[in-house]
Backbone bond lengths (Angstrom), bond angles and torsions (degrees), N, CA, C in turn:
res aa  C-N    CA-C-N  psi(-1)  N-CA   C-N-CA  omega(-1)  CA-C   N-CA-C  phi
1 M - - - 1.431 - - 1.533 108.71 -
2 E 1.332 116.61 131.92 1.441 120.90 -178.48 1.524 109.64 -100.32
3 T 1.306 116.26 68.73 1.486 120.86 -178.24 1.526 108.32 -97.90
4 Q 1.349 112.62 132.33 1.448 118.09 174.24 1.497 109.45 -119.84
5 F 1.323 115.77 147.61 1.435 120.48 -177.40 1.521 109.07 -114.95
6 L 1.291 116.57 141.16 1.467 121.75 169.69 1.482 109.06 -98.40
7 T 1.302 115.83 137.88 1.488 118.67 -176.58 1.530 110.59 -123.66
8 D 1.306 113.97 160.10 1.443 119.01 175.19 1.517 110.06 -87.61
9 E 1.296 118.04 -173.51 1.460 121.15 -177.58 1.504 113.78 -64.61
10 K 1.345 117.76 -19.39 1.458 120.53 -179.66 1.527 111.83 -94.75
11 G 1.359 116.27 -0.80 1.438 119.66 179.37 1.508 114.25 90.45
12 N 1.331 116.59 4.97 1.469 119.91 177.40 1.492 111.43 -77.95
13 R 1.288 116.86 134.61 1.485 121.28 178.52 1.529 110.03 -65.53
14 T 1.268 115.51 130.01 1.488 119.84 -178.80 1.508 112.40 -122.47
15 A 1.275 120.46 -16.56 1.464 122.55 -179.94 1.537 108.71 -160.63
16 V 1.344 113.26 165.87 1.468 122.54 -179.57 1.492 108.81 -125.92
17 V 1.343 115.15 138.08 1.459 121.70 176.64 1.523 106.41 -115.16
18 L 1.375 115.16 122.18 1.454 120.05 -178.72 1.526 108.98 -119.76
19 P 1.316 118.20 151.52 1.465 120.77 169.19 1.520 108.66 -62.85
20 I 1.321 116.00 145.10 1.486 121.20 -175.47 1.509 113.16 -56.56
21 K 1.340 117.40 -39.99 1.474 120.66 179.57 1.546 110.33 -60.07
22 Q 1.322 115.92 -44.71 1.463 121.42 -179.16 1.544 108.79 -64.73
23 Y 1.287 116.71 -41.71 1.497 121.79 179.64 1.529 109.37 -61.85
24 N 1.368 116.45 -47.99 1.467 120.51 -179.68 1.510 110.57 -61.15
25 K 1.296 119.77 -43.14 1.456 123.39 178.89 1.571 109.21 -60.31
26 M 1.310 116.25 -43.97 1.483 121.73 179.57 1.516 109.11 -61.29
27 I 1.296 118.49 -45.12 1.456 122.17 -179.25 1.516 110.69 -62.50
28 E 1.346 116.88 -45.69 1.458 120.95 176.05 1.486 112.99 -55.95
29 K 1.307 117.35 -43.26 1.461 122.65 -178.15 1.549 108.76 -66.47
30 L 1.326 116.73 -40.96 1.476 119.52 178.61 1.504 110.35 -65.72
31 E 1.337 119.30 -38.71 1.420 121.39 178.05 1.530 110.82 -65.21
32 D 1.312 116.53 -40.33 1.476 118.71 177.14 1.509 112.14 -62.21
33 L 1.337 116.49 -42.53 1.486 121.41 177.75 1.550 109.83 -61.75
34 E 1.312 117.39 -39.14 1.416 120.86 179.90 1.535 109.69 -67.32
35 D 1.305 117.26 -38.58 1.475 121.25 176.87 1.513 111.16 -61.26
36 V 1.311 116.63 -45.28 1.449 119.56 177.28 1.538 111.67 -62.56
37 R 1.287 116.33 -40.42 1.491 119.06 179.20 1.522 111.04 -63.96
38 L 1.323 116.20 -44.07 1.486 119.99 178.14 1.506 111.73 -65.67
39 Y 1.279 116.89 -38.79 1.485 119.99 177.80 1.534 110.49 -64.00
40 D 1.301 117.09 -44.56 1.433 119.45 177.94 1.511 113.60 -62.69
41 E 1.333 114.83 -38.97 1.467 120.99 178.83 1.531 108.32 -66.09
42 A 1.319 120.03 -39.47 1.447 122.56 -177.70 1.521 109.77 -69.62
43 K 1.377 117.66 -34.13 1.463 120.92 179.10 1.522 107.75 -63.44
44 K 1.322 119.03 -36.38 1.455 122.36 -178.28 1.534 109.78 -66.33
45 E 1.282 116.75 -35.30 1.506 120.96 -178.47 1.494 109.86 -94.37
46 D 1.292 118.94 52.93 1.463 125.37 -175.37 1.513 110.73 -57.56
47 D 1.311 115.49 110.31 1.462 121.13 -179.64 1.533 110.42 -110.61
48 G 1.310 116.40 14.78 1.470 119.63 179.34 1.516 113.14 91.72
49 Y 1.289 118.21 -20.67 1.504 122.41 177.97 1.499 105.80 -92.37
50 R 1.315 116.09 125.85 1.470 121.98 179.62 1.504 110.67 -130.28
51 I 1.318 113.62 146.07 1.473 122.23 173.86 1.510 106.47 -139.67
52 S 1.329 115.62 139.82 1.482 116.51 179.49 1.516 108.96 -71.14
53 F 1.303 113.37 154.48 1.469 118.34 177.71 1.530 111.09 -58.27
54 E 1.318 115.71 -41.77 1.462 120.33 178.84 1.509 113.09 -60.05
55 D 1.345 116.75 -41.04 1.490 120.37 176.37 1.525 110.72 -65.74
56 Y 1.303 116.08 -39.53 1.449 120.62 178.13 1.576 109.78 -60.19
57 L 1.351 114.64 -44.69 1.454 116.53 -178.98 1.528 110.81 -66.77
58 K 1.295 119.14 -37.83 1.465 122.50 175.12 1.534 112.01 -57.26
59 T 1.340 114.82 -45.20 1.450 120.55 178.87 1.498 111.62 -62.80
60 R 1.351 113.96 -42.73 1.456 121.02 -179.98 1.562 111.63 -62.27
61 E 1.304 114.82 -43.13 1.484 119.75 179.20 1.513 110.18 -66.17
62 A 1.314 116.77 -38.29 1.468 119.84 -179.05 1.538 108.83 -64.91
63 K 1.317 117.33 -41.34 1.436 121.15 178.12 1.490 112.08 -63.63
64 K 1.322 116.24 -39.46 1.472 121.70 -179.15 1.560 109.14 -65.00
65 S 1.282 118.85 -41.04 1.469 121.47 -178.16 1.501 112.61 -73.15
66 N 1.337 117.36 -16.73 1.427 120.54 176.97 1.560 114.14 -82.74
67 L 1.350 113.72 -12.21 1.451 119.06 -176.30 1.458 109.98 -77.91
């Protein structure tokens, strides 16, 4: 991992510098985790309308590609 830290005058880490590929992968994984969380939450609030997780992901990907 090519992680660099920015520090203040006392040597305390104040920021992280990541390669863009690594950053993008991290963001994708966070978005996936958020999707799972939202799906689990929606399952708890069962209102009779259901969509499979796979269908949800297909819809999400389609929306992303339209941006």
